[in-house]
N, C-alpha and C positions, 0 to 999 in steps of 0.2 A: 789473067786478067790479075793486075795489081793496083789497089788504092791505097793510100798512104793519108790517113789525117793527122794533123797536126792540132787538134782541136780538144779542148775541155771546158766546160764541162758536158753534158749530157744533150743541151739544148744546142750548144756549138757544133759538137758531134755530128747532130740531124743535120743541122743548114749546112756543114762542111761537106757532108755525103750527098746531099741533094743537089749539091751545086757541081760535084764532080760526076754524078750520073744524068747532070741536065735535066734533074726533075723537080717540078713545082712541088712546094713544101706547104702543107696545111697546118694550122694550129687550132687547138681547141682547149682552153682552161689550161693551157700551158703544157699541153701535150702536142708533139710534133711528130709528124707522119710525113713520108713520101712515097708513092708506087714506084716500082722497079720499072724502067722503061722496057718496051717490047722488046728492043735491040740486046738487051741485056739479061732478061728474064721476067720473071712474073712474082707477085706479089708485094709484098711492102716491109719498111722497117719504120718502127714508131718507137717514139721515147719522151722521159718527161724527168724531172728531178723537183726535187723539194730543199727548203731553207734548213731542215734537219739535216742534211748530208745525204740522204737517202736518194736514190734514182732506179731507173729501170731503161735497158734498151731491148725492143722485141724485133726478131728477124722471122719474117713469115713470108719466105721466099724460095724460088729455085732459080739459079741462075744457070744459063747455057753453057758458058764455059768456067773453067776452076777460077775461083777468086783467092786471093791473097789478101786479106783486110788487115793493115796494120796500123795499130796506134801507138803513135809516138809524139812525144811532147816532151821539153826540157822541164817538166814540173812533176809532182809526187803522181803517179796514177791510182784511182780508186782501187779498193780491196773489193773483190768482184765473187759473186756467186752466180755462177752459170749453169742452166739446167735445159736439157734438151727435150722435150716432147714428142719430137717427129724428125726422124731421118737421123743424121749425124755429122758432126762437124771437128776439125781437130783443133788444137789450140797450142801454141808454143809462147814462151816469153821473147821478147825481142832480142836479137843477136844469141839466141840458143837454138840449136837446131834438132833438139830433141823436141817431139810433137805428141800430145796426148789425145787420143781419141774420145770423144764423148759421144756416148752411143744413146739411142732413144732410152729416156726414162733414168738417164744418169745426169749426176751434177758434181760440179768440180768448184770449190773454194780456192781462190789464186789471189796470190799478191807479189807483184813483182818489186825488185830492190831498188833502191835511188830512183833514177828518174826513168829507167828503163819501163818500156811499154810492153804492149801483148799484139799477139799476131792471131787473128781466126781465118781458118781455112774451109772454104765451102767447094766442094765438090759438085761438077757440071752434071746438072738435071738430077740432083738430090734435092728433095723438098725438105725444108727443115722447118723446123717451128722452135725457137732459141732463145731464151730468155736471159739476160745478164743483169742481176742486182747489183747496181755499184753505189758503193760507200765510200764516200769523201770524209776521211776520218779526223781530217781539222775540223771538219763543221760539225760531224756528227758526235765528236768529244764536247761540244758544246752544250748538247742536252743534258738533263739529270741521270746521268748513266749510273749513279751509286757504285762507281768505281768497280764496273762490270762483275758484281758480287755475282756468284754462281756460274760464272764461265769459268771452265777448266785454264790451268794456266797458260796453256798455248793460245787458246783463244782470246782470253785476256790480254796477252802482250800483242797480239796481232792486232786488235783494235786501238789498244793504245800506241802502236806504231804510227802514228800521223805523218814519219818523214819515211817510211817505208825503209827501215833500215835492213830487215831481214826478209827475204823470200819465202813464200809459202805455197805448197801445194796440196791440196786433198782431192781425192776421187773417190765417188760413193754413188749409190741408187736413190733417186729422191722418192718420198713418202706419197702414199697416197693422197693426205690432205693437203701436201704441197701441189700434189698434181690438179687437186680441186680448185684452188688457189689460180693457177694458171689460168684454168678454164673460166674462173671467173672475169678475170683481167680480160682474156681475149674478147669476152661478150660486149664489152662496152656498152653496159646498160644505161649509163648515164651519161651527162655531156655537160661542158662548162665546170662552174664551181661543184656541182654535184659528183661529177667524174674526178675532179680534183681530190676531192676530200676520201670520196671512195678508194682512189687509187693508191694515196698514201698511206690508209689504213691497211689496205692488202699487203703492200711492199712490209710493212712494219710486222705484219702477220708473218708472212714470208720468211722475214729474216729470224723470229723466232723459230718458226719449223726448222730452218735450216740449220740452226745454231743446237736446237733439241736432236735432231738427225746425227749431227756430229758426234755430239756425246754419245748417241745410243751405237754409234758404229765403232768408236773408241775406247768405252768400256771393256776391261780386259777380263773380269770375271763373270759377267752374266751374258747370255744371248740376246742378240739385240732385240727389242720391243716394238721398236716401229716398223710397221706393214710398207714396205714399198712397193712402189708401180710394177716393177718387175715380180715381185711376188704374186700378183693378181694373174701376169702372163702365165705362169706356173699353173695358176688354178684354170685357166683354160686349157692347158695342156691335158691336165686330168679330165676336164670335162669332156673334152674330146676322145679321150680314151675310153671314160665310162660309156658315152654315147655308142663307140663304134661297135659296142657288142655287150650287150644288156643281159646275156645268159651267164656272163663273167660275175664272180662275185670279188672284185679286188680288195685286197686290204689298204688301208690308210697307208700303212708303211711303204706297199708296193708302188702306189700312186705316187706319193712323195718321193720315191727313189727315181722313178722316171721322167717327172719333172725336174728333177733336178734340184730339192728342198728338203728340210725337214718336217716332220708330221705337225710339230706347233704351227710352224709357217702356214703349212696348207689348210690346217684346220682356220688359222685364224683367218685366212684368204678368202675360204668358203662362206665364212661365219659374214665377212664384210661385202662379199659380192651377193651371196643368196640370203643371207640369214640363215643358215643352217649349217651343222656339222657334214662333214664328208658322206659319212654313211646315211644320214638324213635326206642327203641332195640324191645320191644313190638311189635310194628307195622310192623318192618322190619320182625319178624317172622313170624306173622300174612299172610303178603304180600307172603313170600318163600312158606308157606304152601299152600296159594291160589294157586300159580303159580303151584306147583307140582299138586294140585289137577286138576287144568285146563287140564293139559298134559296128567294125567294118570288115573283119576277117570272118574265114568259115571255121576258125579254131574252137575248140571246147575248152572248157576253163582248164582241165589238167595240162593240156597241150600250151595253153597262155603261161600255166605256171612255170612249166618247163623253159618257154620261151626267155623268160625274165628272170631265170636261174634260181627259183626258189622250189624247194623240194616239198614245201608242206602245203598242202591245199588250205588248211583250217587255217593257217598262221595267214597266209596270203589273203582270203575271206575276212579275217579279222583286222588286217592293217588296211585292206581295200575299204570296208565300212566306216573306220575312223577317218579314213580321207575323204570320202563323197558321200557319207550318209547313208548309202546303200549298200547291199552286198552285190557281189559280182553277176548274180543270177537275174538281177533287174535288169542289167545292160543286155544280158544274153536272151533273155526273155523278148524284150523290146526287140532285139533284132530278127529273131526268130517270127515275133507276129508282123514285122513290116515285110518280111520274105514272102509269109503266108498270103499277105494280102496282094502281094504282086502277082502271085499265082493265079 
């Protein structure tokens, strides 16, 4: 299936798409939305824009056939910050055969040249959550942008290029904070005037994060400082490895290598997700397992210490008491007492 929209700005795009899908459109505080008809798929497309030149189009949908969505109009197209929080889609510039895949937790910054547009490719039966931050640079430049001070030279020229003389493409993995903003936008906590003010604020916040992330990715001398959503996925891989065999005492270096990241990123990911270092998290899992075995199994303390990969019983008793306020014998004695009562 191929749909061509020759509309701009965001509101007109939503109206045009709703007509082509033959779907009724709803409007709330300047935000337009329509549901995908059952014959084409499920989900919705939603969007809005503001006088400051910033807007958003959200695709929360599954199409039953491949969809090629072409944005074409004899007009300068917006600068786009596109991020994917579920599934994946492809992007290409109009009249360009090269396609770029945007996977889950990835983002792109794109600007077409001249009056050429963009193409989005949705695969059949692929559920996607994709958000496209749209910057109309002629309108955005009317703000007090303080000569875009603080932006690196490429981004500064990109924002000033209101007639799209140069094509631009950048791809990366978006940050945890950006993912949180996407979730806030999706909740639609407010409606009407409140929703409009809330949404504009969130879009500007998202823009700041996207710019910070770009700077972070493109710095040449230092390692990236911003934690990406993909880094948290690597934390989950490490957690699965730890839990799969608590008798092992994996080094942080080993876990990082297995997860495909570096030690610093893995430590940051654990601190963000669990508020603990990798080793503290591993210790916590071992102690939780030990407590469970003390309550429910027939193992004695020495056997339990072996099962959780500790060689020193005294050290085990020490850290166990620090966590639970009692020594392991307290749980063991309770288990023995209960067993005797049953007999």
